[in-house]
C-alpha angles and dihedrals in degrees: 000000000000140000089277090065093053089048095043091050092056103256133258095333093057092045090052091051090047095052093043091051091044097056091043088061093041094052090054094047108098093209094053108029095080090066088065105037092104095034127109094237093194089060092041093053093047093050090047092049091051091046092050094047091054092044089052090053103258105174095211100045128087120179108227100170127113120303110272093241093052092048095048107031097094098039094081093221112184129213087248090057094046087052088055091052088052091048093053090046093050092049092050092048090051091048088053088057095240115166116266092239091054091047092052092050092050093045091051092047093050091045089053085070094056094102089057093052108032118067109176 
């Protein structure tokens, strides 16, 4: 994704809103919340905001968190759970009135990381 995606999305503020809404939904999803019960959610949100900003092409953001494999390898995330993450993400993007083309690009980009997160 390039700088245009970051700008089209609305910049850092919109990414922050997206991630806050995303984790609100995830923490109320009975199939997903268990993955975060012991997590420092302030840190998780911050890392995710940084990761998404970089993924969207923000020129002044560099994700410096742990490698995705390292973070997720012991969480036993299933494809079904990952699909639920994508579902919540897509719903929130739609609720934020993002264009369908942009939503599709974002979902595809996030899904391209599946093999680094799901180990089944």
